[in-house]
C-alpha positions in Angstrom: 0.0 0.0 0.0 1.1 3.5 -0.7 2.0 5.5 2.4 0.5 8.9 3.3 1.3 11.2 6.2 -1.3 12.6 8.5 -0.7 14.9 11.5 -2.9 14.7 14.5 -3.1 16.5 17.9 -3.6 14.1 20.9 -6.9 14.9 22.7 -6.9 15.0 26.5 -10.6 16.0 26.5 -13.3 13.9 24.9 -17.1 14.0 24.8 -19.8 15.4 22.5 -19.1 19.1 23.3 -15.4 18.7 22.6 -16.1 16.8 19.3 -18.6 19.5 18.2 -16.1 22.2 18.9 -13.4 20.4 16.9 -15.8 20.1 13.9 -16.5 23.8 14.0 -12.8 24.3 13.7 -12.7 22.0 10.7 -11.0 19.2 12.7 -12.2 15.6 12.9 -12.1 13.7 16.2 -10.4 10.3 15.7 -9.4 7.2 17.7 -6.3 5.0 17.2 -6.7 1.4 18.4 -4.0 -1.2 18.7 -0.6 -1.4 20.2 -2.0 -2.2 23.6 -3.6 1.3 24.1 -6.3 3.7 22.7 -5.3 7.2 21.6 -7.8 10.0 21.0 -6.7 12.6 18.6 -7.9 15.2 16.1 -6.8 15.9 12.5 -7.5 18.3 9.7 -10.7 17.5 7.9 -9.4 18.4 4.5 -6.3 16.2 4.9 -8.3 13.3 6.2 -10.8 13.7 3.3 -8.0 12.9 0.8 -7.5 9.5 2.5 -11.2 8.8 2.9 -12.5 9.7 -0.5 -10.4 7.3 -2.6 -11.0 3.7 -3.7 -7.4 2.8 -2.9 -6.0 1.6 0.4 -3.2 3.5 2.1 -0.9 3.0 5.0 -1.3 6.1 7.1 1.7 7.4 9.0 0.2 9.3 11.9 2.3 11.9 13.5 0.8 12.3 17.0 2.8 15.0 18.7 6.1 13.7 17.5 5.1 10.0 18.0 4.9 8.3 14.6 2.6 5.3 14.2 1.8 3.3 11.1 -2.0 2.7 10.8 -4.9 2.1 8.4 -8.2 3.7 8.3 -10.8 1.3 9.8 -14.1 3.1 9.9 -15.5 6.5 9.0 -18.8 8.2 10.1 -20.4 10.8 7.9 -23.1 13.4 8.5 -26.4 12.1 7.1 -27.1 15.3 5.1 -23.9 17.0 4.3 -21.7 13.9 4.1 -19.0 15.7 6.2 -16.7 13.4 8.0 -17.8 13.3 11.7 -15.4 10.7 13.1 -12.7 8.2 12.1 -11.2 5.1 13.6 -7.7 3.9 12.8 -6.0 0.6 13.6 -2.3 0.5 14.3 -0.2 -1.7 11.9 2.8 -3.9 12.7 5.1 -4.8 9.9 5.4 -8.4 11.1 1.6 -9.0 11.7 -0.9 -9.7 8.9 -3.5 -6.9 8.5 -7.1 -7.3 7.2 -8.1 -4.7 4.7 -10.6 -4.0 1.9 -9.1 -3.5 -1.5 -10.7 -2.4 -4.7 -10.4 -4.9 -7.7 -9.5 -3.5 -11.1 -9.7 -5.5 -14.3 -6.9 -5.5 -16.8 -7.4 -6.1 -20.5 -10.4 -6.9 -22.6 -12.1 -10.4 -22.3 -12.0 -12.6 -25.3 -15.8 -13.0 -24.9 -16.2 -9.2 -25.2 -14.3 -9.1 -28.4 -16.7 -11.7 -29.8 -19.7 -9.5 -28.8 -20.3 -10.5 -25.2 -21.0 -8.1 -22.3 -18.7 -7.9 -19.2 -20.4 -7.6 -15.9 -18.2 -7.1 -12.7 -20.4 -8.0 -9.7 -17.7 -7.8 -7.1 -15.6 -4.6 -7.0 -14.0 -4.8 -3.6 -12.4 -7.8 -1.7 -11.6 -8.5 1.9 -8.0 -9.6 2.1 -5.3 -10.3 4.7 -1.6 -10.0 4.4 1.5 -8.3 5.7 1.4 -4.5 5.4 4.5 -4.5 3.2 2.8 -6.9 0.7 -0.6 -5.2 0.5 -1.0 -3.1 -2.7 -3.2 0.0 -3.1 -5.6 -2.1 -5.2 -5.9 -5.5 -6.7 -5.5 -6.2 -10.4 -6.9 -9.2 -12.4 -6.2 -10.0 -16.1 -9.4 -10.8 -17.8 -8.1 -11.4 -21.4 -8.9 -15.2 -21.2 -12.5 -14.9 -20.1 -14.9 -16.3 -22.8 -18.6 -15.7 -23.5 -20.7 -17.5 -20.8 -17.8 -17.9 -18.4 -17.8 -16.8 -14.7 -14.8 -15.9 -12.6 -15.3 -16.7 -8.9 -13.3 -15.7 -5.8 -11.6 -19.1 -5.8 -10.2 -18.4 -9.2 -8.3 -15.3 -8.0 -4.7 -15.7 -6.9 -2.5 -12.8 -5.5 1.0 -13.3 -4.2 1.3 -13.0 -0.5 -2.4 -12.2 0.0 -5.3 -14.3 1.1 -8.8 -13.4 -0.1 -11.4 -13.8 2.6 -14.6 -13.5 0.5 -16.6 -16.7 0.0 -14.9 -18.9 -2.6 -18.1 -19.4 -4.6 -18.9 -15.7 -5.0 -19.0 -14.5 -8.6 -16.5 -11.7 -9.3 -17.3 -11.2 -13.0 -18.9 -12.8 -16.0 -19.2 -12.3 -19.7 -22.8 -12.7 -20.8 -24.2 -13.9 -24.2 -25.2 -10.9 -26.3 -28.8 -10.0 -25.7 -29.9 -10.3 -29.3 -28.4 -13.8 -29.6 -30.0 -14.8 -26.3 -33.4 -13.7 -27.5 -33.0 -15.3 -31.0 -32.1 -18.7 -29.6 -35.5 -19.6 -28.1 -37.3 -18.2 -31.2 -35.3 -20.3 -33.5 -35.9 -23.4 -31.3 -39.6 -22.8 -31.3 -39.9 -22.4 -35.1 -39.8 -26.1 -36.1 -42.4 -26.9 -33.5 -44.7 -24.2 -34.9 -44.2 -25.3 -38.4 -45.1 -29.0 -37.7 -48.9 -28.4 -37.3 -48.9 -26.4 -40.6 -47.2 -29.2 -42.4 -49.7 -31.7 -41.0 -52.6 -29.5 -42.2 -51.2 -29.4 -45.8 -50.9 -33.2 -45.8 -54.5 -33.6 -44.7 -55.7 -31.3 -47.5 -53.7 -33.2 -50.1 -55.0 -36.7 -49.0 -57.9 -37.9 -51.3 -61.3 -38.2 -49.6 -62.4 -41.7 -48.6 -65.0 -43.4 -50.9 -68.4 -43.9 -49.5 
């Protein structure tokens, strides 16, 4: 994961009034968990927004009054109307301990099935993974060049070096569907011979000579 720096001021006073005051000053109240302790701090709302409003994952180097801690953003709370950031939780990272994070999945290339007229549908855009912080990328990338029409790619088909995917193995990640026009034409073509059969029988009946009385 790419590293970003974020400066925070340790809070000695907590509570609703203190949090509201911080927000009026364009600061966001935050909490850092892990490392055997809990640290309350505040950071600049604009700086935090650059970390929050991105699909990629970052290792955040927190500078808390001179104490530098590597962490990841765990959870963010937003205002229901303005979408302003109200609160953020961070988890301390240790380089020698696996971390669980959510990474976005980006597709690379054009599926063979799409080149033949199929339609690509990505049903899973983020994955829960676990791995050492040094091995976690900003996002995951999967080459889809080999995917044919009618083929599904499931979580169990994904392999990333040094990373374990935690989603259910049978979950569908993406598929290339049959073109809509072809899918609609197939049942029609199949029904045509059946519809023609009664008409052919009627013609035979008309051509047959009437029985003598």
